N, C-alpha and C positions, 0 to 999 in steps of 0.2 A: 459661422453663420448657419443657421438652421435651414435645412431644405424641407420641402412639402411634397413627399410622395402622394401619388393619387390613389383613388379608391380602386381595389381589384376589378371592379366592373369594367373599368375602362380599358384593362388589358384585352378582355374578351371582346369588347366592341371594337377595339383597335384591330383585332385579328380580320374582322370583317373588311378592313381596308388594307390587310397585309402589313399591319404596323406591329411593333413589339418593343418593349423596354423592359429593364430590370436593374437592380442593384442588390449589393450584399455588403455585410460588415462583420468583421471579426474582432475578437478581443485580443489584447496583447497578454504578455506574461508579466508577472510582478513578484513582490516579495511575499513573505509569510508572516503570521501573527507573532507578536512578541510577548514577553512576560509582563506581568503587573509591576508597576513602579512603586517606590516607597510610598509616594503620596496616595496612590490607589490602595495599597495595603493598609494605610492608616485610615482612609475613609471606610473601607469594608470592615475594619476592626471596630470602628465606632458603631456601625449598624449591628454587629455581633454582640457588643456590650449593651446596647440600648434596648434590644428585643429579647423576648423570652422565646428564642427560636426552638427550644426543646420542649414546648408545650405539646403534649401528645394528642389532644382531642381531635385536631384536624386529621391527623394521620390514621387515628382509629376510624373516623368517619369515612375517609377516603377508601378505606380498605373494607369497610363493612358490607356484608352481603356478597362477597367475592365468589364467583362460581368458577370461571375459566379464563384464560389468557390466550389470545391467538399468538401465533409464531410466524416467522417468515416474512414474505413481502406481498404486496399487491402491485402487480406489474401491468402496465398498458401493452396493447398489442405491438407496438413498435419497441418494447423493451424498456421503456422508461419506467424507473421504480417510483410508483406514486406514494407507497407507504412502505416503510421498513420498520417492523415492529421491534427490531433489535437496536434501532439507532440511538435511543436514549438510554441504553444500558449503563452508560458512564455515570448516571446521576445516582451515585451511592456515596455514603460516608459524608465526611465533613466538606464544607464548601471549599473549593480550590481558590487559590489567590485571584484568579482571573474571572471570578463571578461574585457579584453582590450576595452575601450570605442570606439575605432575606429572600432575594429572588431565587437562590439555590434551593431553599426550603419549599417555596411555592412550586418550583419545577419538579421536585421530588414528589410533591403531593399530586400533581397532574400526571405523573409518570405512572400512577395506579390506573391501568387500563385493562379492558377486557369486558366481560359480562357480569353484571351485578344484580342481585336481588334487593330491591328498595324495600318492598313489603309484599304481602300476599298479592300476587296478580300484577305487580309492577316491576318491570326491569329496565336497566340502563346499559347501553353499550358505549363505553368510553375509550377514547384513544384511537378509534378507527379514523377519525378526522378531527379537526379543531373542536367541533361540537359534539354533544351527546345525542344519541338516538334513544328514545324512551318508547318502551312497549308496554301497553296496558291491556290485559287480558279481558276481552269481551266474550259474549256468548258464543260467537262462532269463529273468532280469530283475533289478530292482534290489531289493536288501535295504534298506529305508529305516529309518534310526535317527533317532528324535526328530522327528516330523512337525510341529514348530512349534506356535504358540498357536491359530492360527485357520484355519479351513477356506480362507478367501480367500488367505491368505499361503502356506499349504502348497501349494495347487493351483497358484499362480504359480510358486513355486519349482521344482516339479516339471516344469511346462510349460517353464520357462526351461532346466532341465537337458536335457529331451528335445530341445529346439531345437538344443542344441549336442553332445549325446551320443547321440542316437537315440531312437526312440520304443519303448523297452523297457517291459514292463509291471512293476508291483510284484509281487515274488514272496514278500516277507515283510516284516514290520514289527517293529522292536525299540523298545519304549518304555522308556528307561532309568530313569525315576522318575516319581513320581505328582504332579508339579507341572505345572500346565495348559500352560506354555509348551513342554512336551515330548510331550504327547498331544493337545492341543485341536484340532490341525489334521488329525488322522488321516482324517477323512471328506472331506477335500480330495484325498487320494491313493488311497483305496480305499473302497468301499461295503460295507456288512454282507452285501449279497447276493454280492458278489464273493468275500468271505472264506468264505462258506458253499459256493458253487458251486466254487470253485477250491481249497478247503481251505487257504487261506493261513495260515501260521503267525503269530500275533500274540503276541510274546514280552514278558514283563513279570516282575518279581520278586513273589513270594509277598506277597499283601496290597495289591497295587497297586489293584484296583478300590475296595476299601473305603476306602483313603486318599485316593484321587483324588476320590471323591465326597463323602465325609463332611466334608472341609475345606470344600469349595465349597458345599455345601448348608447345613451348620449355622452357619458363621460367615463365609460368603462375602460377605455384604453389607458387614460391617464391614471385613474384609480388602480388599475391592475399594475401598472408599472410602479407606483409608489407602494403598492401592497407588498412588492418584492422586498422593500426596505422594512416596512412595518412587521412583516412575518418572517424575515430573514430566509427567504426561499432558497437562495443560492449559497447560504453559509453552511459550513461543515457542522455536523451535529457533534459538538464537542464542548469542552470547558473554555475553549477560546472562540467558539461560535455560537450557534444557535442552541439555547438550552430550553426555551419555552416561548409561548406566545402570550402567556398571561391568561388566556382563556382555555388553553389546552395546549396540546403538542402541535405539530406542523400541520399546516393546511394542505388539503389534497388538491392539487391543481389538475383535476381531471375533467371528465365530460359532465357538463352541467345541463340540466333540463328543467322543466317546470310543468305544472299541470294547472289549468284555471280552476280556482275553487268553486264548488257548487253549494257550499253552505257558508254564507257571510255572517260574521258577527258584527252587527251594525249598532246594537243598543250598548249603553255603558255596562250593563249586566244582562246576561242572556243565557238561559238554561237551554240545554240540548242534550238529547240521549243519542249515544252512538253505540251501536251493537249492544244494546241492553245496559250500558253504563250511563249513569246520569252525571253530566258535566255542568258546571257553572262557569261561563266564560266572562272575562272582563276586558272591554275594548279600551286600549291604552295607547292611542296614536300620539306621535309628535314628541316622544321622549327619546328612548334609544333608538327607535325606528318610527318612520312616518306612518307605517301600518303594522300594528303589533297587538297581540292579545296574551293575556294570562289566564289561568284556569284553576278551579278546584274540582276534586273528586271526592264528594262527600262521603261516599261509602268507604273509601280507603283513608279518609282524613288526610288527604294529600293536597298540597298546593304547588303549583308549578309557576314560578315567577318569570318564565320565558328568560329574555336577556335584560330586562329591567333589574334583575338581581343576579349577581355572580359573587364568587368569592375574591373579588378584587374591585377596587374603584374602576368605574368605566370611563370611556371616552366621551366627552362632550363634543369633541371634534377630532376624529381619528387622524393619526399623521398620514395615512393614505388619501385623506380627503373625504368629505361627505357633506351633507347639509348639517348646519350647526344645530345642536340639540338643545332643547329647553330645560335648563337645569331646575328652574322653579316648578315647572310642570312635572318633572321627574320626581322631585321631592314630594309633590302633592300626591303623586300616584303611590308613592311608598307609605304616605299617611293613609291613603285608602286602603292599601294592602294590609296595614295592621289590623283594620276591621275585617278584611276578608279571611284572614288566617286564624281567627280566633278559635276555631274548631279543628285546626289543622295540627297533626302531630309530626308531619313530615314535609319538608321543603325540598323540591328539586328544580333544577333550571336547565337551560339550554347548554350551559358549560359548567366546568368543574364538578364537584362532589356534592351530595345532599347534605342536608342538617336534620337532625332528629330532635324532638323535644320542643314543646311550645315556647318555653322561655328562650331557648337558643334561637328559634325562628324569629320571635318578637325582637330579639337584640340584633340580629342580622339585619332586618328590615329597618329598624330604628337607626342603626349606624349609617346605612346608605342613605336614608332620608336626611339625616343631619349632615352628612358629608356633602351632599349636593346643595343643600339649603345654605350651609356655611359658605361653600365656594361661591354661590350665587350672591349671597347678601355682602360679603366682605369685598367681593369685586366691585358690585355696584357702589358701595360705600366709598371705595377708593376712586372709582370713576368719577363721582360726584366731588371728590376732593382735588381733582385734576391729575390723577396719576395716569400714566401710560401704560400700555399692556405689558412692556418689560418690566417697568417698575412694580406693577402689581404682582407679576409672577415671582419677583424676588422678595416680596413682602409678605404675602399670605402664607400663613402656616396653620395647619390644623391644630386644634387644642388636643392636649395629651389623651383625653378620653377617647377621642376619635382615631388619632394617629397610631395608638397602641393596639387597635383592634385589626388583627390580620385580615379578616374578610373584607375590609375596605381600604386596605393599603394599595398603593399605585402600581400594581403589577401589569396591568393593561392600559389603563388610563394614567395620567400623571397630573398632579395638582397644578403644576406650573403651566401646562399645556391647557388644562381645563380653564383656568382663569382667563386665559387669552380668548378661549372659546366664548365665555360669558361676555367678554368685552365686545368681541365680534358680533355676538347676537343682538346686542343693543346699539353699538356704536359704529360697526363696520370695521374694516381693516385699517383705516386712516386714524392716526392718533391725535389729530388736532394740530400738529406742528406744521406750519406752512412749508417748512424745508422738505417735508415728506409728501406734499401734494404732487410734485412732479419731479421726483429724484432720477438721477441718471440710472440706466440699466446697469446691472452688476459688472459686466465686463468694462464698460467705459469708466465706471467709478473706480474699479479696481486699478486700472491702468494709471488714473490721476493720482490715486493714492500712492502708488509705486513711485511715480514721479516726485511727489512731495517728500517721501521718505528717503529719497536718494537711490532708488532702485531696489530690485527684488533681493539682492544679497543682504542688503541692510535690514529689509523686513524679515527675512529668514533668520537673520542673526538675532533680531529681537524675540522672534517667535522661539527660537531655540532656548534662550535664556528663560522665557516664560514656561516652556515645556519642562526645563530642568528643575524649575521652582514648583512645578505641579500646578500651574496657572493655566489649565488647559482651555478654559473658555477664550481667554485672551489669545493664547497660542492659535486657537482654531480660527479666531476672527482675523488675525493677521494673515495666517497662511491661506485663508479662503480667498483674501484679496490677491495674493501672489499667484495662486493657481488659476484664478479667473483672469488676471492681468497678464500672466506670463505662462500659458499653458505648457511650454515646453520644459519648465524648470522641474526635473525630476526629483531633485532633492527636496524641494518644497512639498511635492506630492507625497513622498515617503514620509516626511515628518508630519505632515498633516494626517496621514494614515495611522501613525504612531499615536498621534494625539486623540483621534477618534477612538482607537482601540482602548486607551486608558479611560476615556469617558464612557465607553460601553462596558468595560470591566467593572466600574463602580456604580452603573446604573441599576436601580431597583426595578424600573419599568422594563419589562421584556421588550416593549415596542421600541423604547429609546435605545436599549442595548442592540437590538437587531438593526436599527437605523444606523447607529454609530459604525457598528462592525460591517455593515454592508457598504457604507460610505468608504471605509478604509479599504475593503476588497475592491471597489470600483476604481478608486485612486490607483491601485497598483495593476488592475487588470483591464480596465476599461469598462464601459456599459456592457450588459448582457448581449450576447449574440442572438439570443432567442427570447422573444417576448412571451406574453400569454396568447396563445393561438385562438383565433375565433373559431377555428374548427371544433374546439371543445365546447362552444357555446351553441352549436347548431341546433340541438335538441331543445334549447330554450328559446333560441331566435325564431324556430318554427312556430312557437306558440305566442310570439310577440305580435302585438297590432302593428300593421304596416305603418301608421302614423308615427310610432317611435323611430322607425328606420328613416323616415323622410325628415323628421326633426333633426336626426343625427347628420343626415346629408346636408340639410340647410346650415347646421353649425359647422359643418366642414368645408363650406364654400370659401375658397380664397377671394376675399373682398377685393384686394388690389388688382388681382388678375381679372376679375369679374366686372370691374368698373367699365361702363359703356356696353356692356353685353346685354342682349335682350332675348336669349334663347327661350323657347317654350317647348315642352316635350309632354307627350301623353303617356301615361303608365297605365297599362290595362292588365289586370291581373284576372286571368280567365277562370281560375278555380274559385276565386272568391266572388267573381262577378262584380268587381270594383274597378272603377277607373278614377285615376287622379291626374290633375293637370298641374305640372310643375313649370314655374316660369321665374326668371331672373329679372328683377326690377330694382333699380338703385343699388346694384351690387348686393342684393338680398335675394335668397332663394325662397320663394313662396311655393305653397302647395294647397290644393283643395280638392276634396272629393266632388267630381262633376262629371258631366258628359265630355267625352273627347273634344278638344277644341279644334275647330276646323282650320285654324291658322297656326297650328303647332308645326315647328321645324321637323319633327319626327314623332313617330309612335312606336313604343316598345311594348310588345304584347307577349306575355309569358305567365308561368304559374308562379305562386308565391315561393314554392320550394326552389325553383331555379333562381328567382330573384335574391332570396336569402343566401343562397350558396355563392351566388356571384358577388353579393356585397361582402360576405365573409372571405372571399377569395379561395373557396374550396371547390368551386365547379370545375369539372373537366370538360374537354371538347365535346364528349358525347352528351354531357348534361346541357350544353348551350348550342354551339353552332350546328350539331348534328341532331338536335332535338326538334321534334315537330311542335313542341310547346314554346317555342320562342321564334318571334317574327319581328322584323324591323321594316317599317314603311316610312317613306318620306326621306329626308337627307341623312344617310348614315354619317357623313362627315360632320354634320351639326350635331348629331347625338354623341359622337366621340368627343368633340369640342366641349359640349355641355358637361358631360361627366368628367372630362378632363379639368375642370375648374374645381373639382371637389378633392380636398386633400385627405390623405390617409395617414394618420399618425401610426408609426411602426411599433410603438409600445417598448422601444429600446432606447429612448432618448436619454441623454446624459443628464445626471442630476448634480453630482459634486465637481464635475468639470464641464466646460462648454467648448 
């Protein structure tokens, strides 16, 4: 049974009444990764036979313009290694038995990291993070495109570039879209003070700040937990672990910040000059990201496709979770891009390596256009024929002309997952079968299946037979019932871990491989002891509108516990000169910006800085109880009870066990 820990704010309010509470959780020990089975070897051999894995063009492009490669590690203040530049040195030679050979090829391509010259006055830093940082030379300094995920990696990347290119200042920043791996490191290259004093342009698409902050605050805990699966955060970097993410190497889970844009791209096409360089921006919302832009630099015959274009099929719905993406709109944007790149000789993007030559660029865009259109149209065709998501996922196959093109294969996205996203986009999660309107929760269902099968031992025996035959999907389904229905069955957990390993070893999509192998790891060792710390988000949270926090608090209200409660609280933010009234009605937490309510149970007066740190659980006693910037009037007991109704998800919840 799941428990619901409370918001860190409660702990500090409780101190006011001499109350305290806490909990901790540690992971156990488990087994180690196994070898590839004969069935896995057979599947991987078919990939090697079917694809021209020795085609040299991508390898030449991935190395083109190489200047220098960093060495060593990027380390946080507490000693945590954020980036190890030697971690993927094992990616050499022929694909090992435990890695799909197509994925191995892609992982080798992404392992070409360092500083590269794309063309005169345009450079890229690849491999410092999952994304690329692009530097475009202006009249007075560097126009920085996509400053990575974390302040630490962004700062290191720019310092490395300056070491080889000269110590030029940042003259403008372009944030191509509202995903953290493209804006989170912005404070590593420029400060808010510099932006204000030097009037530096910070360019982004309309809606950028709202989308960037709402996703990370409202459902950031759940997404961050699942991202550990998608990106293989805790997997060893080895041929039996994390080899790639599809879009690049590993994600830097460092300090994330943000800067509000001061130049918004609001028109479908909008020209803008930055530091003497003419840009033509294209506003492309609602495909890969709700707020995104692409752009051309005519003087360099350069086109940047942001993340609408990469050297891989993308996700229409990431396994970490997100808003479902519109495949048809995405395809239409690619059709528009074919017109936008007619004079371009170079394509660059937010991930992977560039493409040179007009014909090659046109082919990349055409293939992506048609992959998303084919996925969309064939899914819709089968929806109208009465097929369910699982059936469609097993039915739709790309035509050979698309499937043989490496730049659109499923290293990050996966066709089977993407057709389910198209189904969900139009039809929702329900497949139309009344049996699935109100199914039992997984644990209850699993226990009844085990009873029907004659107990866990018989289910495990059947799964063992399926495993030995290489029927891993069926083995996983059976064993999942055993693990959920009989959590103490260690043999079932280990067999399921071995099953997931084989499924991971043969997966072409890095996101699937990482998910399977992380699942195996969790079955053996338990959930991670440490989630994604909100402390790393403080710099971003301080730039986030207060409304986003209050929305997240409302979504964290424990409805059953709040039933019959009618608390009302005033929240006064002195530095913002804003007052909000929060109240519970019908077990729903509401808020509005208004004058302080005279009938409130209590009033909490403080600065935004203290409020954010309290919500994130990083405020110390000096920041709160001993601060002149925090006051409580009215009933302190009611204030504690009010905030005590708000759950805090720890970010370490179990996924493959319950």
